[in-house]
ROSE-4610 file (N, C-alpha, C; in Angstrom, 1 decimal, always signed):
// ROSE-4610
residu = [M/M/M/P/P/P/S/S/S/S/S/S/K/K/K/K/K/K/V/V/V/V/V/V/T/T/T/L/L/L/S/S/S/G/G/G/K/K/K/R/R/R/K/K/K/T/T/T/A/A/A/I/I/I/A/A/A/R/R/R/A/A/A/T/T/T/V/V/V/R/R/R/A/A/A/G/G/G/R/R/R/G/G/G/R/R/R/F/F/F/R/R/R/I/I/I/N/N/N/K/K/K/V/V/V/P/P/P/L/L/L/E/E/E/I/I/I/Y/Y/Y/E/E/E/P/P/P/E/E/E/A/A/A/A/A/A/R/R/R/L/L/L/K/K/K/I/I/I/M/M/M/E/E/E/V/V/V/L/L/L/L/L/L/Q/Q/Q/A/A/A/D/D/D/D/D/D/D/D/D/L/L/L/L/L/L/K/K/K/K/K/K/I/I/I/D/D/D/I/I/I/D/D/D/T/T/T/K/K/K/V/V/V/S/S/S/G/G/G/G/G/G/G/G/G/F/F/F/M/M/M/G/G/G/Q/Q/Q/A/A/A/E/E/E/A/A/A/V/V/V/R/R/R/M/M/M/A/A/A/I/I/I/A/A/A/R/R/R/G/G/G/L/L/L/V/V/V/R/R/R/W/W/W/S/S/S/K/K/K/S/S/S/K/K/K/H/H/H/L/L/L/Q/Q/Q/S/S/S/V/V/V/F/F/F/T/T/T/E/E/E/Y/Y/Y/D/D/D/R/R/R/T/T/T/M/M/M/L/L/L/A/A/A/G/G/G/D/D/D/P/P/P/R/R/R/R/R/R/K/K/K/E/E/E/S/S/S/K/K/K/K/K/K/F/F/F/G/G/G/G/G/G/P/P/P/G/G/G/A/A/A/R/R/R/A/A/A/K/K/K/R/R/R/Q/Q/Q/K/K/K/S/S/S/Y/Y/Y/R/R/R]
num = [1/1/1/2/2/2/3/3/3/4/4/4/5/5/5/6/6/6/7/7/7/8/8/8/9/9/9/10/10/10/11/11/11/12/12/12/13/13/13/14/14/14/15/15/15/16/16/16/17/17/17/18/18/18/19/19/19/20/20/20/21/21/21/22/22/22/23/23/23/24/24/24/25/25/25/26/26/26/27/27/27/28/28/28/29/29/29/30/30/30/31/31/31/32/32/32/33/33/33/34/34/34/35/35/35/36/36/36/37/37/37/38/38/38/39/39/39/40/40/40/41/41/41/42/42/42/43/43/43/44/44/44/45/45/45/46/46/46/47/47/47/48/48/48/49/49/49/50/50/50/51/51/51/52/52/52/53/53/53/54/54/54/55/55/55/56/56/56/57/57/57/58/58/58/59/59/59/60/60/60/61/61/61/62/62/62/63/63/63/64/64/64/65/65/65/66/66/66/67/67/67/68/68/68/69/69/69/70/70/70/71/71/71/72/72/72/73/73/73/74/74/74/75/75/75/76/76/76/77/77/77/78/78/78/79/79/79/80/80/80/81/81/81/82/82/82/83/83/83/84/84/84/85/85/85/86/86/86/87/87/87/88/88/88/89/89/89/90/90/90/91/91/91/92/92/92/93/93/93/94/94/94/95/95/95/96/96/96/97/97/97/98/98/98/99/99/99/100/100/100/101/101/101/102/102/102/103/103/103/104/104/104/105/105/105/106/106/106/107/107/107/108/108/108/109/109/109/110/110/110/111/111/111/112/112/112/113/113/113/114/114/114/115/115/115/116/116/116/117/117/117/118/118/118/119/119/119/120/120/120/121/121/121/122/122/122/123/123/123/124/124/124/125/125/125/126/126/126/127/127/127/128/128/128/129/129/129/130/130/130/131/131/131/132/132/132/133/133/133/134/134/134/135/135/135/136/136/136/137/137/137]
x = [-11.5/-11.4/-11.6/-10.4/-11.4/-11.7/-13.3/-13.4/-12.6/-12.9/-11.3/-12.1/-12.3/-12.7/-11.8/-12.4/-11.8/-11.1/-9.1/-8.9/-7.6/-7.9/-8.1/-6.4/-4.9/-4.6/-2.7/-3.7/-3.0/-2.1/-1.3/-0.1/-0.9/-0.5/+0.5/+0.9/+1.9/+2.7/+2.5/+3.5/+3.7/+5.0/+5.5/+6.9/+7.2/+7.9/+9.2/+8.0/+6.3/+6.0/+5.1/+5.0/+3.9/+3.8/+2.1/+0.8/+0.3/-0.1/-0.3/-1.3/-2.9/-4.1/-4.2/-5.1/-6.3/-6.8/-8.4/-9.9/-10.1/-11.2/-11.3/-13.5/-14.1/-15.3/-15.6/-16.9/-16.1/-17.8/-17.0/-18.8/-18.3/-17.7/-17.0/-15.8/-14.6/-13.7/-13.5/-12.3/-11.4/-10.1/-8.8/-7.8/-5.7/-5.9/-4.6/-3.7/-2.7/-2.0/-2.1/-4.1/-4.1/-5.0/-4.7/-5.8/-7.0/-8.1/-9.4/-9.3/-9.7/-9.6/-10.6/-11.7/-12.8/-11.3/-10.6/-9.8/-8.0/-7.9/-6.5/-5.7/-4.9/-4.5/-3.5/-2.9/-4.0/-5.3/-5.8/-7.4/-7.2/-6.1/-6.0/-5.9/-5.2/-4.5/-5.6/-5.9/-7.9/-9.0/-8.7/-10.2/-9.8/-8.3/-7.9/-8.3/-7.7/-8.6/-10.2/-10.6/-12.4/-12.5/-12.1/-12.1/-13.1/-11.5/-12.5/-13.2/-13.6/-15.4/-15.9/-16.0/-17.2/-17.2/-16.8/-16.9/-17.6/-16.9/-17.7/-19.2/-19.7/-21.4/-21.1/-21.8/-22.7/-22.4/-23.2/-23.4/-21.9/-21.7/-20.2/-19.4/-19.4/-18.3/-18.8/-20.1/-21.2/-20.5/-19.9/-20.0/-18.2/-17.2/-16.1/-14.6/-14.1/-12.5/-12.0/-10.8/-9.9/-8.9/-7.8/-5.9/-5.2/-4.6/-4.2/-2.2/-1.4/-0.5/+0.7/+1.5/+1.9/+2.9/+4.0/+5.5/+6.7/+7.4/+8.0/+7.2/+7.9/+7.6/+7.3/+6.4/+6.1/+4.5/+3.1/+2.1/+1.0/+1.1/+0.4/+1.0/+1.9/+2.4/+1.9/+2.6/+1.2/-0.2/-0.9/-1.6/-2.9/-1.9/-2.1/-1.5/-0.7/-0.3/-1.4/-2.2/-3.0/-4.0/-4.7/-6.0/-6.1/-4.3/-4.6/-4.5/-3.8/-3.9/-5.9/-6.3/-7.5/-8.2/-8.9/-9.0/-8.8/-7.7/-7.7/-8.2/-7.9/-8.7/-10.6/-11.0/-12.1/-12.5/-12.3/-11.8/-11.4/-10.5/-10.4/-11.4/-12.0/-13.0/-14.4/-14.6/-15.7/-16.4/-14.8/-14.7/-15.3/-15.7/-16.8/-16.4/-16.8/-16.1/-16.4/-18.0/-17.9/-17.6/-17.4/-16.4/-15.1/-14.4/-13.4/-13.4/-13.9/-14.1/-15.1/-16.2/-16.1/-14.4/-14.0/-12.7/-11.9/-11.5/-11.0/-11.1/-12.7/-13.0/-12.9/-13.3/-12.8/-11.8/-10.4/-9.1/-8.1/-7.3/-6.9/-6.0/-5.6/-4.3/-4.5/-5.4/-6.2/-6.0/-5.8/-5.4/-3.9/-4.2/-2.9/-1.4/-0.9/+0.3/+0.6/+1.5/+2.1/+3.3/+4.2/+6.1/+7.2/+6.4/+7.2/+8.5/+9.8/+10.5/+11.5/+11.7/+13.2/+13.7/+14.3/+15.4/+16.5/+17.5/+19.3/+20.0/+20.5/+21.2/+22.8/+23.1/+24.5/+25.0/+26.6/+27.4/+27.3/+28.5/+28.3/+26.5/+26.5/+24.6/+24.2/+23.6/+22.4/+21.3/+20.9/+20.3/+20.4/+18.7/+19.0/+18.9/+18.7/+18.8/+19.5/+20.1/+19.9/+21.4/+21.9/+23.4/+24.0/+25.4/+25.5/+26.2/+25.3/+25.5/+26.5/+27.1/+28.0/+27.0/+28.4/+28.3/+28.8/+29.3/+29.9/+29.0/+28.9/+28.0/+27.1]
y = [-39.4/-38.4/-38.1/-37.8/-36.5/-35.0/-35.4/-33.3/-32.7/-31.8/-30.9/-29.9/-30.4/-29.5/-28.2/-27.5/-26.1/-26.0/-25.6/-25.6/-24.3/-23.5/-22.3/-22.8/-21.9/-21.8/-20.4/-19.6/-18.5/-18.7/-17.5/-17.7/-16.3/-16.4/-15.3/-15.4/-14.3/-14.0/-13.1/-13.4/-12.5/-12.8/-12.1/-11.8/-12.6/-14.0/-15.2/-16.7/-16.3/-17.4/-17.5/-18.7/-18.8/-19.3/-19.1/-20.3/-20.8/-21.9/-22.1/-22.6/-21.8/-22.6/-23.0/-23.6/-24.7/-24.8/-24.0/-23.9/-24.8/-25.7/-27.1/-26.3/-27.4/-27.7/-28.6/-29.0/-29.7/-29.7/-30.3/-29.9/-29.0/-27.8/-26.9/-27.6/-28.4/-28.0/-27.3/-26.9/-25.9/-27.3/-26.9/-27.6/-26.6/-26.5/-26.9/-27.1/-27.8/-28.2/-30.3/-30.4/-31.7/-32.0/-30.5/-30.1/-29.9/-30.3/-28.9/-28.0/-27.4/-25.6/-25.9/-26.5/-26.0/-27.0/-28.0/-27.8/-27.2/-26.7/-25.7/-24.5/-25.6/-23.9/-23.9/-22.9/-22.0/-21.5/-21.3/-20.2/-19.1/-17.9/-17.4/-17.2/-17.6/-17.9/-18.4/-19.0/-20.0/-18.8/-17.7/-16.5/-15.6/-15.8/-15.0/-15.3/-16.2/-17.4/-17.2/-17.5/-17.4/-15.8/-15.3/-13.5/-13.4/-14.2/-14.3/-15.3/-16.1/-17.3/-16.0/-15.4/-14.4/-13.1/-13.4/-12.0/-12.3/-13.6/-14.4/-15.4/-15.2/-15.6/-17.2/-17.4/-18.8/-20.2/-19.1/-19.6/-20.8/-19.6/-19.8/-20.7/-20.6/-21.9/-23.0/-23.1/-24.3/-25.3/-24.2/-25.5/-25.5/-25.0/-25.3/-26.1/-26.9/-27.4/-26.3/-25.7/-24.7/-25.9/-25.7/-26.4/-26.1/-25.8/-24.6/-25.2/-25.1/-25.7/-24.1/-24.1/-23.6/-23.9/-22.5/-23.2/-21.5/-22.0/-20.8/-19.6/-18.7/-17.9/-18.0/-17.2/-17.8/-18.2/-18.7/-18.9/-18.3/-16.6/-15.5/-15.4/-15.0/-14.9/-15.7/-16.6/-18.4/-18.1/-17.6/-17.4/-16.2/-15.6/-14.0/-14.8/-15.4/-16.2/-16.4/-18.1/-18.8/-17.8/-16.5/-15.7/-15.0/-14.4/-14.0/-14.5/-16.1/-17.3/-17.3/-17.8/-18.0/-16.9/-16.0/-14.1/-14.3/-14.5/-14.3/-15.6/-16.2/-17.7/-17.6/-17.1/-17.2/-15.8/-15.3/-13.5/-13.9/-14.9/-15.3/-16.7/-17.4/-19.1/-17.9/-16.4/-16.3/-15.5/-14.5/-13.4/-12.8/-12.2/-11.4/-10.2/-8.3/-7.4/-7.6/-7.4/-7.7/-8.2/-9.2/-9.4/-9.0/-8.9/-7.9/-6.6/-6.3/-4.6/-5.3/-6.3/-6.4/-7.1/-7.3/-8.1/-7.0/-6.1/-5.0/-3.9/-3.0/-2.5/-3.5/-3.8/-5.4/-5.3/-5.3/-5.2/-5.4/-4.3/-4.5/-5.3/-6.2/-6.8/-7.8/-8.4/-9.0/-10.1/-9.2/-8.8/-8.0/-7.7/-7.0/-7.2/-7.1/-8.3/-6.9/-7.2/-5.9/-5.9/-4.8/-5.0/-5.0/-5.2/-4.4/-5.6/-6.2/-7.1/-6.6/-7.4/-7.5/-6.5/-5.4/-4.8/-5.2/-5.5/-6.0/-5.5/-6.9/-6.0/-5.1/-4.7/-3.5/-3.5/-3.3/-4.0/-3.0/-3.2/-2.1/-2.1/-3.1/-3.3/-5.0/-5.5/-6.3/-6.8/-5.4/-4.8/-4.8/-4.2/-3.0/-2.0/-1.5/+1.0/+0.5/-0.9/-0.8/-0.6/+0.2/+0.2/-0.2/+0.2/-0.5/+1.1/+0.7/+1.7/+2.0/+3.4/+4.5/+4.6/+4.3/+4.4/+5.8/+6.2/+7.8/+9.0/+9.8/+11.3/+11.5]
z = [-30.7/-30.2/-29.7/-28.2/-27.3/-27.4/-26.2/-26.7/-25.8/-26.4/-25.8/-24.3/-22.7/-22.3/-22.2/-21.5/-20.6/-19.7/-20.8/-19.0/-19.2/-17.4/-17.6/-16.3/-16.3/-15.6/-15.5/-14.6/-13.7/-12.9/-12.7/-11.6/-10.8/-9.5/-8.8/-7.9/-8.0/-6.6/-5.5/-4.9/-3.3/-2.8/-2.5/-2.5/-2.9/-2.2/-2.4/-3.4/-2.7/-2.7/-4.3/-4.7/-6.1/-6.2/-6.8/-6.7/-8.4/-8.8/-9.6/-9.8/-10.1/-10.1/-11.4/-11.1/-13.1/-12.8/-13.3/-13.4/-14.6/-14.7/-14.8/-14.6/-15.2/-15.5/-14.1/-12.9/-12.6/-11.3/-9.9/-8.7/-8.0/-8.1/-6.3/-5.5/-7.0/-5.3/-5.3/-3.9/-4.4/-3.3/-4.1/-3.8/-3.0/-2.6/-2.2/-1.9/-2.6/-2.4/-1.6/-3.0/-2.7/-1.5/-1.0/+0.3/+0.2/+0.4/+0.7/+1.2/+0.5/+1.1/+2.9/+3.1/+4.2/+5.4/+5.4/+5.9/+5.6/+5.2/+5.3/+6.3/+6.8/+8.3/+8.0/+8.3/+9.4/+8.8/+9.7/+9.8/+9.1/+9.4/+8.9/+7.6/+6.8/+5.2/+4.6/+5.6/+4.7/+4.7/+5.7/+5.1/+4.4/+4.5/+3.7/+2.0/+2.0/+0.7/+0.3/+0.9/+0.8/+0.5/+0.9/+0.4/-1.4/-2.1/-3.0/-3.7/-3.2/-3.0/-2.6/-1.5/-0.7/-2.1/-2.7/-3.4/-4.3/-4.7/-6.0/-6.9/-8.0/-8.2/-7.4/-7.1/-6.1/-7.3/-8.1/-9.7/-10.2/-10.5/-11.2/-10.5/-9.0/-7.9/-8.2/-8.3/-8.1/-9.3/-10.7/-11.7/-11.9/-11.2/-11.5/-10.7/-10.8/-9.0/-9.9/-9.2/-8.7/-7.3/-8.5/-7.8/-7.8/-7.3/-6.4/-6.1/-6.8/-5.7/-6.3/-4.7/-3.4/-3.0/-3.5/-2.6/-2.3/-1.4/-1.1/-0.2/+0.6/+1.1/+2.5/+3.5/+4.9/+4.6/+5.1/+5.0/+5.0/+4.9/+4.0/+3.6/+2.7/+1.4/+0.8/+0.9/+0.6/+0.2/+1.5/+1.3/+0.0/+0.5/-1.1/-2.0/-2.4/-3.5/-4.4/-3.5/-4.4/-4.1/-3.8/-3.2/-5.1/-5.5/-6.7/-7.9/-6.9/-8.6/-8.9/-7.7/-8.0/-8.6/-7.8/-8.6/-9.8/-10.6/-12.2/-12.6/-12.5/-12.7/-13.2/-11.8/-13.0/-13.2/-13.3/-14.4/-15.0/-15.2/-17.0/-17.7/-16.9/-17.1/-17.4/-16.3/-16.6/-17.3/-17.9/-19.0/-18.8/-17.1/-17.2/-16.1/-17.0/-16.1/-15.1/-14.9/-13.8/-12.6/-12.9/-11.8/-11.5/-12.8/-12.5/-11.8/-11.7/-11.2/-8.9/-9.4/-7.5/-7.3/-7.8/-7.0/-6.9/-7.5/-8.1/-7.3/-7.2/-5.8/-4.0/-3.5/-3.0/-1.8/-3.4/-3.0/-5.0/-4.9/-6.1/-6.1/-4.9/-4.6/-5.8/-5.7/-6.2/-6.9/-7.7/-9.4/-10.4/-9.3/-9.2/-8.4/-9.1/-8.1/-7.0/-6.4/-5.3/-5.0/-5.6/-6.4/-5.2/-4.1/-3.0/-2.9/-2.6/-2.3/-0.7/-0.7/+0.5/-0.2/+1.2/+0.9/+1.3/+0.5/+0.7/+1.1/+1.9/+3.2/+3.3/+3.4/+3.2/+3.5/+4.3/+4.9/+6.3/+7.1/+8.7/+9.8/+8.9/+10.2/+10.0/+10.7/+11.2/+9.6/+9.0/+8.3/+6.8/+6.3/+5.0/+5.8/+6.9/+7.1/+8.6/+10.0/+11.1/+10.5/+11.2/+12.1/+13.5/+13.3/+15.0/+14.8/+16.3/+17.0/+17.9/+18.2/+18.9/+20.2/+21.0/+22.8/+23.1/+22.3/+22.6/+21.7/+22.5/+22.1/+22.5]
């Protein structure tokens, strides 16, 4: 009979990017789309994701592996979706109210989603608000 191992799967969303993180017992490896976090490009996105890891306990991070799959959106939206998925996974894995308060104090969007979305385009112009200009007046 196989032993049941603890695995936590959570998701994070930002704009149109969706990230799914799987947290399991391991040796402190973090991968995004099968790429190790240490060599994930672009650097701005990597630093945004690492904010979560800098806020968390080192003891906790050395005991787990996190595999994240992300799709949709741009590179920064993906980075924020991954950041949210990892933060939620760490809180759920550790069941720590202290860790949850640390994340919320640092940046609330680590745990709570941002409801803003792109406004739809309307007729009479190139975008949501911009309208064709008139040359008389």
